[in-house]
Every structure is written in structure tokens, then in C-alpha cells.
N, C-alpha and C positions, 0 to 999 in steps of 0.2 A: 423630703418629708420626714424621714427617719431622724436626720440631724436636728430638725426643728423640734420634733417630739422629745428627743433626748435633752435638748437644751431647755425645753419647757419644764421637764421634770427637775432639772438641775437649777431652775430659777434664773437662767442666764439669758432668756429671750426677752427682748424689750417689748413693751406694750405695742409699739408701732409694728413689730413683726406680726403680732397676732392680728392687728388691724389690717395689715397688708394681705395676710392669708385669708381673712374673712371677706375682704373686698374681692379678692381673686376668686374665691369660691362662689360668691354672689354673682360675679360676672360670668363664671362658667355656667351656673344655673340659668342665667338669663339667656346665654347663647343656646343652651340645650332646649329651653322653652321655645325660643325663636325657631329652632330647627324642628320643632314638633316632637321633641324627645322628652318624655316624662318618666322614663324607666332607666335603670342602671345597667351597666354592662353585665353585671352578675345575673340580674333578672333575665336579660336577653339570652345569655349563655344557657341558662337553665331551660328557657323556652325552646331554644334551638335544639337542645339535646332531645327533646320530646320527639321531634320529627327527624332527628339525626341530620341536622343541617349544620354545616361547618360554619362556626361563628367568625368569619373573617373580619378584618378591620373595616372593610367597606360596608359589610352588613351591619356592624355595630354603629355606624355613622348614619344609617337610614333614619327617617322619621319613624315614629311608632307605627303609623299606618303602613308605610312601605315595608317595615319589618314584618308586620302581620301578613302582608301580601306575599312576602317571600316564604313565610311559614305555610301559608295556604297552598302555594305552588308545590312545595315539597310534600304536603299532605295529599294533594291530588295525584302526584306521581307515585306515591306509595300505594294508593288504592284503598279498598274497603277496610283495611286494617286500621286506617285513621279516619274513618267516616265521621265520627263525632268531632274530631279536631277540625276537619274540613268544614263541617257545618257551623261549628262555633266561630271559626275564622270568618266565614261568609257573613254571619250575623254581626260580628264586630265591625267588619268592613262596610256594612250597610249603614252604620251610624256615623255621624260626623262629630260626636262629642269626644274630646281628647281623653276624658276619664274612662270612657268605654274601651278605648284602645289600650290604655294603661292597665285596666282591670283584666283584659284578656291576656296580656303578656305576663302579668304577675301571678294570676290565679286561674283565669278562665281556661287557658290551654291545658293546665294540669288537671282540672276537673274533667274536661272533655277526654283527656287521655286515659283517665281512670275508667271512664265508661267504655272506651275502646278496648282497654285491657280486659275489662269484665266481660264484654261481648266475645272477645277472642277466646278467653278462657272457657266460657260456656260453650261456644261453638266447637272448640277442640274437644271438650269433654263429650259433647253430643255426638260428634263424628267418631270418636274413639268407641263410645258405647255402641254405635251402629255397627262398627266393624266387629266388636266382640260379640254382638248379638248373633252374628253369622255362626261363630264357633259354637254358641249355645244351641243353635238350631241343629247343627250337625251332630253334636253330642247327644241331644235329646232323641233324635230320630234313629241314630245309630249309623250315620253316614261317615265314613273315614274322612278326617279333616286333612286337607292338603293346601299348600300355599296357593296353588292355582285356583282352587275353589274359593278361598277367602279373598282373593284379589279381584274376583269378578264384580262387575257393577251390580247394583241391586236387582235390576230386571233379569240379567243373565243368571244371577245366583238363584233367583226364584225358579227360573226354567230348569236349572241343574237339579234342584231339589225335586221338582215335579217329575223329572225323568228318571230319578234314581230308584233302583229296585227296592231299597229299604223304605221308601215312602209308601204309606198306605193310601187307600182310596180317599179318605178325608183330607189328607195332606195334599194329594194331587188336585183334588177339587178346589181346595182353598188357594193353592198356588195359581191355578188357571183363572180363578175369579180375580185374584190380585193383578194378574197380568193384563186383564181387561180394563183395569183402572189406571190411575196416574201414579207418579212416583211416591206419593204419600201412601198409597195402598201397598206398594212393594215394601216400603219401610215397615208398615204395620204388620205385614205378613212375617217379616224377618224378626221383628221385635217380639210379637206375641202370637200372631196367627198360626205359624207353623207348629209351635209347641202345643197350642190349644187344639189344633186339628189332629196332631199326633195322639193327644190324650183321648180324643174321640175314637181314633182307630183302635187304640189299646182297649178302650171300654167296650167297643163292639166285639173285638176278639174274645175278651173275657166273658162277655155275655153268652157267646156261643159255647165257650168252654165250661161255663158255670153249670150248664145243664147236664154235662157229663161228669165233671170232676170239680166240685165246689172248692175243695181244699187246694187244688192246684191253681185254680182261678185266683184265689185269695193271695197265694204266694206270688204269682206273676203280677198281680195288681200292686203289691207291696214293692216288688222289684222295679216296676215301671215308675212308681212315685219316687223311689230313691234315686234312680238314674236321672229323672227330671230335676230333682233338687240339686244333685251333684252338677248337672249341666249348668244350672244358674250360677254356681260357684266356679265354673269353667274347669271342672275336675272330671277325669275319667276314672270312675271308682274300680278298684280291684275286687275280685270275688270275695276276698277276705273282708274287705270293707263293707260290702253289701250284706254280709252275714252278721254284722255287729248289731248289738241292741240299739234301739232307736236313739237313746241319749248319747251313746258312744259314737253312733254314726254321725250325729250332729257335731259332736266335739271334733271328730276327724275332719269334717267339712271345714270347721273353723281353723284347724291346724294346717290344713293344706291350702287354705284360701289364699289367692294372690293378694299381695300387699295393697293394691289399689282398691280392694273391696272393703278394707277397714274404714269405718266412718260412714258406710252406707246403711240404709234401712235393712237391707238383706242381712248384713253381718250383725247388726244390733239385734234384729229379731231372733237370729240363731243363738246369740249369746243369752237372750232372755229365756229362750226355750230350754237351754241347758241348766239354767238356774231353777227351773220349775221342778217340783217334786211329783207332779201328776204325770204319769205316762201318757195320758190323753193329750197333753200339751205337746209332747215330743212328736206324737203321731200326727197331730194337727199341723205342726210346722212342716213336716216332711210332705204331707199330702196337699196342703193348701197354703200354709203360712208363708213358705219360701216364695211361692209364685206371687202371692199378693204383695209381699215386701219388695220383690224385684220390680213389679209394675209401679209401685209407689216411687221407687228410685227413678225409674224412667220418666214418670210424670213430674216429679220434682225437678229433674234436670231440664225437662222441656219448659216448665214454668219459669225457671231462672233465665233461660235464654230469651223466652218470650217477653219477660218483664224488661230485660235490657234492650231488646229490640223496640219495644213500645216507648221506652224513655228516649231513644235516639229519634224515633219517628216524631215524637212531640217536639224535640228540639228542631228538627227539620221544618216542621209546620210553623213553629214560632219564627224561625229565621226567614222563611218564605213570606209570612204575613208582614213581618217588619219591613222587608225590602219593598213591598208594594208592586213589584214587577214580576212576581212568580205566582200569580193566583192559581195557575194550573197545578203547580207543585203543592201549594197549600191545600187546595181542594182534594187532591189525591191523598195527601197525608191524613186529612180529616176523615175521608171515606175509609181508608185502610184501618185507622184507629177505631172506627165504629164497627169494623168487621172482625174476623177471626185472627188468631195469631199467625196463621198461614198467610192471610192477606197482608199483614204487616211485614212478614219476612219477604214476601214477593215485592212489596213496595220498596224495601231497602236494597234490593239487588242493584248493582252498579249500572247495568244497562237500562233498568227501569228508571233510575234516578236521572240518567242522562236524557232520556226521552221526556221525562216530566218537566225538565227545565225549558222545554220548547214553548214558545208563545207566538201569537200573530199580533201585528200592530194594526189596529183598525182606527181610522180617523173618526173622532166623535162627531165631527160636523157633517161628513158625507156618508160615513159607513163603509167607505172603500178601504182596501187593505194595501199596506206598503209591501211591495215585492221587488226583487231584483229582476232585471230584464236582460237576457243575453242579446236580444235584438238591439238593445240600446247600450251595448258595451258595459253591461253591469250596472247601469244606472238604477236607482230606486224610483219606481213609478207607482202610481195609485191605480188600482183596478178593483172592479166589483167581482168578488169571488165568493164561492160557497163550497159546501161539502161535495157538491156534484161536479165541481170543476176538475180538470185533469190533474193527475197526481203531480206532474211536473210543475203546473201552475201553483198548486197548493204548497209544494215544497219551496218554491221560490218566494212564497209569502209567509214562511215559517222560520223563526229565529231561535237559536239557543241563547238564553240570557246568561251571561257569565260576568263575574266581577271585572271591573274596569281594567283594560289592558294598560292604561296609564296609571294605575295604582292610585286612584282618587277615592276618598271615602264617599259613600252614598252615590257612587257612579257605576255604570255598567257598560258592557260592550255587547253587540248583537252579532252572533256568528250565523252565517248562512247554513241552513240544513242541506240545501242542494249542493253547496260548495263548501265543505268543511275547511276551516283555515282562512276563509274570507269573511270580512267583517263590514258592517255598515259604517261608513265614514263620510265626512264632509270632503268634497272634492274640489274641482275647478270652479272658478267664478262664472256665473251665467245669470244674466238679467239682474246684476247687482248683488247676487248672493251666491255662496258656495252651493253647488248642486250635490246632493247626497248619492252615493254609489257604494258598491261593494268592491273590495280589493283584498289581495292576500296580505297577511301580516308579514311585513319585512323586518319586524323587530326594531325598527328605528323609533326614536323618540317622537319624531314628527308624525309618523303613521299612528302611533298609539294615542297621541293626543287627538288626532282627527277621528279616531274610533271611540272616543270617550264621551259618554252621554250621562249627564247627571240628572237625577230625579228632581223635579221642581214643580211648583204650582204657580200659574200666572195669577197675579193679584186680582185680575178682573174676572176670574172664573166664577160664574154665578151658581154652579151646582157641583156637587161632589161626585166622586166615582171615576174621574178621569185622571190621567197622569201626563205630565209634560217633561220634556228632556231638554237640557241646555248644554252648551259647550262653550268654554272660555277660549277665545281666540285673540290674536293680536288686534283684531278689529272690534273687540268687545264681545259681549255675551250673545250667543246665537241660539235660536230655538229650532228644534227639529220640527219642521212645519210641512204638512202636505198641501198641495194645491189640487186643482181639478185633474192634473195628470202626473205631475212630478213631485219630488220631495226635495226641499231646500233646507239649509241652515240659515235662518233669517234673523234679523235683529228686531226684537220687540214685536209689536202688532201694528206696525205702521203701513204694511202692505195692503193693497186694495182688498176689501172684504166682500165686494160684489153683493152687498145687501145682507150679508150674514154677520153674525156676531164675531168680531175679530178675535175675541178672547178664546173662542173655541177652535180657531184655526191652528193652534199648536197643541191641542189636547188629543190624547190617544186613549183608547181602551185596550188594556192588555187582554186580548181575546183568547179563547181556547185555540190551540194550534190547529191550523187547517190541515197539517200533515202530522197527526199525533204519533 
């Protein structure tokens, strides 16, 4: 290629050489299109770098869809740090249009990764703020800070504060009240409740003192306000610092402030206070302004993470709705988004996501459910079940809907809830059609094709709301079809209908999971 380019510059390449090169490039493009490849190696290497997947030669030769499937598997292995990438991959794999696959590889994965990075950054900042809030509590109350105390879990930290001799009645009461609640109540006590309670303790003490010595009460009130403001800056003030004038005390707070506080509302409010010429502004900052600014910082941080979480939840909802096979997940996303930020955060937890991908397969024609049967060597059978059925029976009729093991766009596999690692697949021939059963994934190509079910709609379906699944086999297209007792992979709708509409015999309702 280099020689040809140099020759072209020198004017020594014959027109036929350019023609040969052009025809060769066209042929290469045609081969790539035929292989389902609409992206370049460079674009794939950049996409693989997002999930830290080694772009081997074999990987670069995959079709666009198979390449996305490989990216998805790596994102799943990585865990919640790549939740947005995983969700966007699943949405891309649910579509059959080649341009959707190209768009994901070239830009979609990078957009999703930016959201993942944003969420991770906000989560890390929130977690760090939660840890630092503990040191602020200890400083404000006057409890010596130790690594052991700071390393305690939230609930045990609250208990330690409640038991400490430096804690007053209001702090102890607030701590005990928080311990009666949930984890959110512990966090709120650490973030604000402990310091607010300590202020009430100080106020009560000063009220008693004020009746005897008003001047001493005022001095102690000022001292308590300064110590609280210094605690917000994570500073233990010296006696000399506590005796500074109000404006110089604030300047000293700024000078000793940890670098990570620069850019916060707390730091900016302190700077504005030092620029004021009114002594009342300095005093207001020390007594109330610092605390208000600190709470604004905490609220702003919470809002950033909440906004990123809602953005991801919306993407999960869109992907679930597009698939048509995860109404349980889509409904849960919609419900969470209509609720509080805590509801959204709970929805996004990995264990919650895994459970929400569960569905039950209910035959539209009979209302019975497809379940695996140990008594029938793992065969899929049809049974009338309900929420009052035994847990084992309900788990046998509940499936985790996952992207196709065979890596086919618009297709899925159904993993048994009762037996993780076992999937619904077409098995041995019986009565002229493969009988459906569950079996362990042996990672063979043959198994994965037999566990591959593609969303389809029978042409004769007279009503909306149902979904059908097909499987391409050596014997032609097969439909996942229930009978009065068993489940088969049958060809078309030519089997006996027994007086029922044959079009409905291969139609399922993706029902709420019997074992949620």
C-alpha cells in the first residue's frame, strides 16, 4: 500500500493499478457486508477498550452483532460499574437492523460509558462525603477521632456516638431514634442529625448558664459556633484560632481548608463572607451560614447522583420495552421512576435487576404456564398454577430472560430460576416434533442454537398483546408451542387445533413472575 501511494505521488502508477485497487476495496467491502460487518477495526478497538476487552484477531472478524454480544458479556462480568453499557448493549441486541448495531459500536457504547463514568464519579464522591461526615460529627461533639471509629459501619458508628460520654442527651436521643429506622436514617444522623442534636444540647446548657452568668453563656455560645464551623471544614481549631476576630477566623478556615473543599458551596460562602465589610455577615456565616452551605453541598451531590441514576433507569425501561419480553422489568422501572430517588437507587441494585428479569410464560390459549418438571426428566410441561401454588412449582415456572446464548439479534434464552445454568431448549423428537426441555449449558454451538428463541408474530394472530418465539433448525422454522400437557418446537400451525384458533397455539403472554 505504501509503495502504491508513493508511486501515485510520483505519477508512475498506471490507471489500471488504481482500478485494481478500487475493485479490490469494493470486493473487501462486499465481503464485510456479507459477514455482517459495518464497522472498521479501529472503531471496534475503541469500543473494546471501553470494557477492557482484548481485541483479538478472532474478535475483529465477528459480525457486528456478535461483537456487541462479546462487549455485553464483558460488561456483565464487570458488574454495576458498566450498567449503562450493559443496558445499551441489550437494547442494541434486541434490534435486528444493521445500522443499530453499527451505531452502538461507533457511538452508543461511548455515550453509555460516559454515563457509567458519571455515576461512578458521583457515587464515589457521595461515599467519600459520607465517610468525611463521620469526622465532622466527632469534631463537632468533641469525641476523639480514631481510625477504628471512622471505619465502623453507619449503624455501629451511630451506636458508638450514642454511648460516648461527650454526647449530650439530645445527641443520644437522636442516635437511638436513628437506630430504630433504616440505613437512610443512620446516614441522615451522621450527615446532619448528630450536629443538629449537639447544637440543641449546647443551647440547653447555655440556657441554664444564662440565668447565672449571661456573659459566660455568650462566650460559650460563640465558642460552640466556631467549633461547629471548623468541624465542617474538618479542622480542629487551636485556642489561638478560636480567639481570632470573626473575619480572621473565617480567613483561617479558608487557609487551613483541605484542598477537596475548594469549589464547594461551603468554601465559596466563606470567601464571600471575608469580602463583606459588615461584621454581621461574618458572624452570620459562623453561626448559620457555614451549616447552610454545607447542607447545600450535600443536597447538590445527592441530586447529581440521583439525576444520573434516573437517566440509567430510563434507559433500562426503554430497553425492556423495546425487547417485548421483559414487561416485569419495564413496569418496575416505570414504578421506580414515578417514586423517590431512593426508589430508583434500589431499582438499580444488581440483585434487584437480576430478579426483575424474571418472567413466567403463560399460554394465551389455555392460561396454563410452562414449567420444567423433574418428574419428567426436565421436560417443559404446561400446568395450571397461581400465586398460592408451592414455591417449588412457582420457581419451576419462572424464567430469567437473557440475551440469546446463540448471539442472534432479537432473540433470547430462558434460564431456569429453580436450576441456574439450565435453559429452555428444543430436545429430542417426539410425535413428529422436538420436545422442549431444560438442560445445562455445555457451551457447545449445538446447545446454544437449541436454546435460542427469537421474538416473532404469527401472521394469523387476530389480536395484539401476545408474543411468539421461533427457532431456526435444519428442519425449518419451529415455533415454541404449548399443548394441553407438553411444550414442543413445532412447524407452523398445521397441528390439530381441537376446535381452537390454531394461530393462538404458539402465542404466549409474558406474565408476571410466579416466583418474583
